[in-house]
FIFIDREN-618267 format. One record per residue (C-alpha): residue number from 1; residue in one letter; x, y, z negated. Coordinates in Angstrom, 3 decimals, m for minus. Each point is the difference from the previous one (the first is absolute). Layout:
BEGIN
PT  nr rest        u        v        w
PT NUM    A        X        Y        Z
...
This chain:
BEGIN
PT  nr rest        u        v        w
PT   1    M    0.000    0.000    0.000
PT   2    I    1.225    3.503    0.842
PT   3    D   m0.715    3.095   m2.054
PT   4    L   m1.379    2.208    2.758
PT   5    L   m1.392   m0.263    3.520
PT   6    V   m0.372    3.357    1.766
PT   7    V   m2.293    0.183    3.029
PT   8    G    0.053    2.893    2.462
PT   9    D    2.179    2.197    2.170
PT  10    A    3.702    0.034    0.815
PT  11    N    1.788    2.344    2.390
PT  12    P    3.020    2.266    0.385
PT  13    D   m0.291    3.559   m1.331
PT  14    V    1.822    2.844    1.715
PT  15    L    0.346    2.700   m2.665
PT  16    V    0.704    3.529    1.237
PT  17    S    0.717    2.838   m2.430
PT  18    G    0.158    3.674    0.859
PT  19    A   m2.237   m0.093    3.059
PT  20    P   m2.153    3.056    0.761
PT  21    E   m3.689   m0.412   m0.816
PT  22    T   m0.763    0.030    3.740
PT  23    P    3.039   m1.067    2.036
PT  24    P    0.311    2.076    3.191
PT  25    A   m0.803   m1.679    3.306
PT  26    G    1.472    0.913    3.377
PT  27    Q    2.770   m2.599   m0.372
PT  28    A    1.634    2.195   m2.642
PT  29    E    2.408   m1.906   m2.217
PT  30    T   m0.511    0.833   m3.666
PT  31    L    2.694   m0.837   m2.537
PT  32    V   m1.173   m1.317   m3.384
PT  33    D    1.688   m0.527   m3.349
PT  34    S    0.040   m3.799    0.006
PT  35    G   m1.426   m3.160    1.527
PT  36    T   m0.173   m3.449   m1.604
PT  37    L   m1.086   m3.397    1.275
PT  38    A   m1.577   m1.991   m2.826
PT  39    L   m2.370   m2.841   m0.707
PT  40    G   m3.584    1.219   m0.038
PT  41    G   m3.517   m1.254   m0.440
PT  42    S   m1.633    0.089   m3.415
PT  43    A   m0.087   m3.778   m0.354
PT  44    A    3.645   m0.432    0.990
PT  45    I    1.148    2.717   m2.409
PT  46    V   m1.998   m1.521   m2.865
PT  47    A    1.502   m3.418    0.759
PT  48    C    3.542    1.395   m0.032
PT  49    G   m0.627    1.887   m3.233
PT  50    A   m1.407   m3.084   m1.705
PT  51    A    2.920   m2.150    1.128
PT  52    R    2.415    2.664   m1.266
PT  53    L   m1.700   m0.254   m3.401
PT  54    G    0.592   m3.743   m0.066
PT  55    L   m3.360   m1.368    1.141
PT  56    S    0.001   m2.932    2.413
PT  57    T   m1.773    1.714    2.883
PT  58    A   m1.333   m0.938    3.434
PT  59    L   m1.464    2.229    2.712
PT  60    A   m2.736   m0.941    2.465
PT  61    A    0.047    2.466    2.905
PT  62    T    0.367    0.210    3.757
PT  63    V    2.749    1.527    2.125
PT  64    G    0.764   m0.121    3.692
PT  65    R    2.650   m1.992    1.825
PT  66    D    2.172    3.065    0.396
PT  67    A    3.000    1.726   m1.559
PT  68    A   m2.240    1.831   m2.453
PT  69    G   m1.405   m3.319   m1.190
PT  70    D    3.516   m1.392   m0.394
PT  71    F    0.937    3.041   m2.106
PT  72    V   m3.031   m0.430   m2.255
PT  73    L    0.517   m3.710   m0.642
PT  74    D    3.763    0.308   m0.470
PT  75    T   m0.465    2.825   m2.510
PT  76    L   m2.617   m1.937   m1.949
PT  77    R    2.169   m3.119   m0.149
PT  78    A    2.959    2.051   m1.196
PT  79    A   m2.219    1.364   m2.795
PT  80    G   m0.854   m3.506   m1.175
PT  81    V   m3.544   m0.119    1.406
PT  82    D   m1.256   m3.304    1.428
PT  83    V   m1.208    0.722    3.568
PT  84    G   m1.164   m3.525    0.780
PT  85    A   m3.602    1.258    0.072
PT  86    C    0.786    2.742    2.538
PT  87    V   m1.144   m0.578    3.582
PT  88    R    1.347    1.479    3.231
PT  89    H   m2.444    1.210    2.630
PT  90    E    0.851   m1.235    3.465
PT  91    T   m0.958    3.142    1.937
PT  92    L   m0.705    2.986   m2.268
PT  93    P    2.872    2.066   m1.427
PT  94    T    0.891    0.486   m3.644
PT  95    A   m1.698    3.012   m1.572
PT  96    L    2.096    3.140   m0.392
PT  97    T   m0.377    2.998   m2.320
PT  98    V    1.635    3.426    0.212
PT  99    C   m0.086    2.115   m3.167
PT 100    L    0.616    3.741    0.341
PT 101    N    0.989    0.997   m3.529
PT 102    R   m0.431    3.551   m1.254
PT 103    A    2.027    1.713   m2.676
PT 104    D   m3.044    0.243   m2.305
PT 105    G   m0.318   m3.794   m0.122
PT 106    D   m2.915   m0.232    2.426
PT 107    R    0.370   m1.832    3.299
PT 108    A   m1.699   m0.722    3.305
PT 109    I   m0.243   m3.696    0.857
PT 110    L   m0.220   m1.209    3.600
PT 111    T   m0.648   m3.720    0.450
PT 112    A   m0.159   m2.100    3.147
PT 113    P   m1.918   m3.047   m1.303
PT 114    G    1.395   m2.491    2.510
PT 115    C   m0.930   m3.514   m1.104
PT 116    L   m1.506    0.988   m3.372
PT 117    P   m3.647   m0.068    1.211
PT 118    A    0.522   m3.570    1.230
PT 119    F    0.972   m1.398   m3.422
PT 120    D   m2.736   m2.325   m1.234
PT 121    A   m0.760   m1.305   m3.474
PT 122    A   m0.021   m3.485    1.507
PT 123    Q    3.733    0.391    0.680
PT 124    V    0.765    0.240   m3.729
PT 125    P    1.114   m3.483   m1.057
PT 126    E   m0.900   m1.941   m3.106
PT 127    V    2.571    1.149   m2.565
PT 128    S    0.080   m0.697   m3.711
PT 129    A    0.410    3.427   m1.632
PT 130    R   m0.653    1.594   m3.366
PT 131    H   m1.182    3.226    1.633
PT 132    V   m1.053    1.123    3.496
PT 133    H    0.231    3.665    1.028
PT 134    A   m1.409    1.459    3.232
PT 135    A    1.012    3.332    1.553
PT 136    S   m0.813    2.391    2.873
PT 137    Y   m3.570   m1.223    0.316
PT 138    F   m1.148    2.521    2.599
PT 139    L    2.851   m0.663    2.440
PT 140    Q   m0.910   m3.696    0.359
PT 141    P   m3.687   m0.428    0.880
PT 142    R    0.134   m3.761    0.603
PT 143    L    1.764   m0.578   m3.295
PT 144    A   m2.440    2.392   m1.690
PT 145    A   m3.036   m1.963    1.197
PT 146    G    1.303   m3.222   m1.536
PT 147    L    1.650    1.471   m3.081
PT 148    P   m2.876   m0.549   m2.492
PT 149    G   m0.061   m3.709    0.790
PT 150    L    3.785   m0.225   m0.004
PT 151    L    0.320    1.579   m3.442
PT 152    E   m2.831   m2.112   m1.410
PT 153    R    1.765   m3.090    1.344
PT 154    F    3.128    0.881   m1.932
PT 155    R   m1.990    0.914   m3.096
PT 156    S   m1.578   m3.453    0.043
PT 157    T    3.514   m1.425   m0.464
PT 158    G    0.656    2.221   m3.034
PT 159    A    1.797    2.930    1.650
PT 160    S   m0.727    3.587   m0.942
PT 161    T   m0.504    2.476    2.861
PT 162    S    0.493    3.658    0.880
PT 163    L   m0.531    2.426    2.872
PT 164    D    1.633    3.246    1.087
PT 165    T   m2.050    1.229    2.946
PT 166    N    2.358    2.884    0.838
PT 167    D   m1.371    2.700    2.302
PT 168    D   m2.913   m0.396    2.411
PT 169    P    0.907    1.718    3.303
PT 170    A   m3.697   m0.009    0.962
PT 171    G   m0.990    1.756   m3.232
PT 172    E   m2.920   m2.371   m0.630
PT 173    W    1.312   m1.998   m3.002
PT 174    R   m2.522   m2.814    0.333
PT 175    L    1.038   m3.333   m1.493
PT 176    A   m1.262   m3.464    0.880
PT 177    P   m2.851   m1.208   m2.231
PT 178    G    1.314   m1.848   m3.018
PT 179    L    3.598    1.169    0.409
PT 180    L    0.292    1.991   m3.220
PT 181    A   m1.752   m2.775   m1.915
PT 182    A    2.738   m2.365    1.253
PT 183    C    2.732    2.236   m1.468
PT 184    D    1.265    0.088   m3.554
PT 185    F    1.667    3.371    0.712
PT 186    V   m0.357    2.730    2.608
PT 187    L    2.991    2.372    0.252
PT 188    P   m0.822    3.230    1.893
PT 189    N    1.491    3.441   m0.417
PT 190    E   m2.324    2.699   m1.280
PT 191    A   m1.188    1.229    3.408
PT 192    E   m0.611   m3.582    1.138
PT 193    A   m1.901   m0.783   m3.203
PT 194    L   m2.365    2.937    0.559
PT 195    A   m0.571   m1.002    3.636
PT 196    L   m0.580   m3.679   m0.784
PT 197    A   m2.403    0.818   m2.828
PT 198    G   m1.949    2.393    2.213
PT 199    A   m0.355   m2.614    2.728
PT 200    L   m1.413   m2.559   m2.442
PT 201    T   m3.238    1.949   m0.414
PT 202    G    0.166    2.572    2.783
PT 203    D    0.253    2.851   m2.520
PT 204    P    3.234    2.042    0.064
PT 205    V    2.096   m0.147   m3.159
PT 206    S    2.211    2.858   m1.146
PT 207    A    0.772   m1.016   m3.595
PT 208    L    2.347   m2.848   m0.873
PT 209    P   m2.029   m1.232   m3.027
PT 210    V   m2.981   m0.536    2.299
PT 211    A    2.180   m1.877    2.487
PT 212    L    1.350   m2.228   m2.757
PT 213    T   m3.526   m0.811   m1.145
PT 214    R   m1.212   m0.908    3.493
PT 215    L    3.038   m2.089    0.877
PT 216    A   m0.073   m1.861   m3.310
PT 217    A   m3.716   m0.726    0.435
PT 218    A    0.831   m1.794    3.272
PT 219    G    2.149   m2.534   m1.832
PT 220    P    3.718    0.804   m0.188
PT 221    V    2.079    1.932   m2.487
PT 222    P    0.755    3.259    1.891
PT 223    V    3.618    1.104   m0.403
PT 224    V    0.410    3.494    1.439
PT 225    K    3.364    1.550    0.874
PT 226    R    0.328    3.701   m0.730
PT 227    G    3.506    0.757    1.255
PT 228    G    2.010    2.044   m2.470
PT 229    D   m2.939   m0.107   m2.418
PT 230    G    0.326   m3.753   m0.483
PT 231    A   m2.950   m2.360    0.304
PT 232    V   m3.297   m0.957   m1.608
PT 233    A   m1.878   m3.300   m0.170
PT 234    R   m3.579   m0.659   m1.078
PT 235    H   m0.431   m3.257   m1.916
PT 236    E   m3.420   m0.673   m1.501
PT 237    D   m0.749    3.081   m2.131
PT 238    T    3.528    1.397   m0.181
PT 239    D    2.184    2.161    2.213
PT 240    V    3.664   m0.959   m0.323
PT 241    T    2.256    2.846    1.138
PT 242    A    3.741   m0.097    0.705
PT 243    R    2.173    3.106    0.327
PT 244    G    3.619    0.474    1.029
PT 245    P    2.746   m0.091    0.934
PT 246    R    0.398    3.343    1.746
PT 247    V    2.479   m0.267    2.860
PT 248    T    1.222    2.150    2.864
PT 249    P   m0.632   m2.256    2.997
PT 250    V    2.318   m0.389    2.966
PT 251    D   m2.789   m1.655    2.005
PT 252    T   m3.470   m1.121   m1.102
PT 253    V   m0.599   m2.442    2.876
PT 254    G   m0.993   m3.322   m1.531
PT 255    A   m0.296    1.342   m3.558
PT 256    G   m3.574   m1.276   m0.251
PT 257    D    1.138   m3.423    1.202
PT 258    G    2.797    0.023   m2.562
PT 259    F   m2.678    0.809   m2.576
PT 260    D   m1.991   m3.047    1.162
PT 261    A    3.052   m2.269   m0.268
PT 262    G    0.723    1.249   m3.509
PT 263    F   m3.613   m0.412   m1.055
PT 264    L   m0.140   m3.588    1.226
PT 265    A    3.326   m0.865   m1.633
PT 266    G   m1.169    1.490   m3.283
PT 267    W   m3.367   m1.733    0.174
PT 268    L    1.439   m3.407    0.866
PT 269    A    2.533    0.297   m2.816
PT 270    K   m2.468    0.403   m2.868
PT 271    G   m3.520    0.581    1.320
PT 272    D   m0.107    3.343   m1.823
PT 273    L   m1.528    2.960    1.865
PT 274    A    1.930    2.704   m1.852
PT 275    E    3.312   m1.735    0.617
PT 276    A   m0.868   m0.494    3.665
PT 277    L   m0.753    3.724    0.327
PT 278    A    3.305    0.894   m1.653
PT 279    W    1.932   m2.218    2.391
PT 280    A   m1.978    1.412    2.922
PT 281    C    0.782    3.630   m0.802
PT 282    A    3.656   m0.783   m0.669
PT 283    C    0.461   m1.907    3.265
PT 284    G   m1.902    2.540    2.076
PT 285    A    2.138    2.832   m1.331
PT 286    L    3.310   m1.842    0.350
PT 287    S   m0.772   m0.935    3.609
PT 288    T    0.133    3.690    1.000
PT 289    R    3.770    0.231   m0.635
PT 290    A    0.876   m0.659    3.671
PT 291    A   m1.528    0.257    3.469
PT 292    G   m2.391   m2.781    0.953
PT 293    G   m2.265   m2.259   m1.991
PT 294    T    2.527   m2.698   m0.970
PT 295    A    3.490    1.544   m0.277
PT 296    A   m0.409    1.106   m3.630
PT 297    Q   m2.432   m2.596   m1.309
PT 298    P    1.121   m0.870   m3.535
PT 299    T    1.195   m3.269   m1.410
PT 300    R   m1.619   m1.345   m3.153
PT 301    A    3.011    1.248   m1.980
PT 302    E   m0.582    3.526    1.348
PT 303    A   m3.781   m0.043   m0.347
PT 304    E   m0.259   m1.348   m3.531
PT 305    P    1.544    2.981   m1.866
PT 306    A   m1.895    2.443    2.212
PT 307    A   m3.289   m1.804   m0.692
PT 308    A    0.678    0.164   m3.735
PT 309    K   m0.028    3.810    0.188
PT 310    I   m3.421    0.275    1.682
PT 311    Q   m2.641    1.591   m2.222
PT 312    I   m3.170   m2.080   m0.268
PT 313    T   m3.286    1.319   m1.381
PT 314    R   m3.399   m1.637   m0.326
PT 315    E   m3.249    1.909   m0.011
PT 316    P   m3.528   m1.391   m0.312
PT 317    V   m2.244    0.811    2.955
C-alpha cells in the first residue's frame, strides 16, 4: 500500500518574470527579468511535494508522446514519484502552461490543455492507497465526469479522499453530482471557495463564513487557503484557523499545491486537523523560496520546525 495517489494534471511550466502587463505585438522582442522551465500541473506539484515530505506517492495523469512528456515523467521520477499510473496519449501533445509573473505576486496563466481533456477516470488503475487526491478538476472534463465514482471506489477500500478544483476557466464552477459528498476534504483558495459555494445553490457568496457553511453541508471538511493570512477549516461546529509564517516570496507559483502536499502529509501522520493545517501553511510558505512549484518544496526536516511555529486557534461557529 502507498501513502498517496494523486490524480490529475502534469505539464511543463514556463515561468516568465518581469514581462509587461500587455506584451507589445508587431514582432517586437521584449526582454524580461527571468525565465524558468519547471514541472507544472497542480497534481504533479502536489505529488512532488508529498514525495519530498517522505510519503510514498504515485501520480495518475496523462502526457503526450513528445519531449514535453519526457520532461514531465523524468522530473517526477527524479523526485521519487511513481509514474507507473501515468499514460501517454498517442496523438495529442502534453499540456503546456506559461505564467507571466508580476512584481506584486499576481500572475497571468496561459494554458494549452493538450491531452488533458482526454484523460478519463477509467484510465486510473486499481491502486492500494491510504489517501487519494484529485486536482485541476475543470481542465479535465472526462476525468471530472467519472470522479465521484472513482473517489467512492477508493473510499470503499478504506482510503480518505480530497479535491482541489483549482480555477475554472469557464467561470461556471459547477461540480458533478455527488462529488463533494465523495470527498473527505476540499482544498480551494478563498476566491475558489466563494465561487464553488455560490454555484452549489445559484446564489452568489461574498463572505467566507457562508462559503464554509455551504461547502461543509455538502459533505467534506472545507480547508480554505488565504495566502499570507494562513488558512481556515470548518469541522462540525468549529472553525480551525492557522496563521503564519510571514515570508517574502520569490515566486508563488505552486504555493497552493505545496499547501495541499503539506496538509496531506500532516493529516496522514496523525489524523489531526490542526496539525495538518500547520504543516500545510508551513509547506506552502516554504515552497515560495524559489521560482517554480517544486524547486523549494521542503523536506520533512525543514517543514517540521516551521509547522511548530504556526499559530492555531479554534472558534465555535
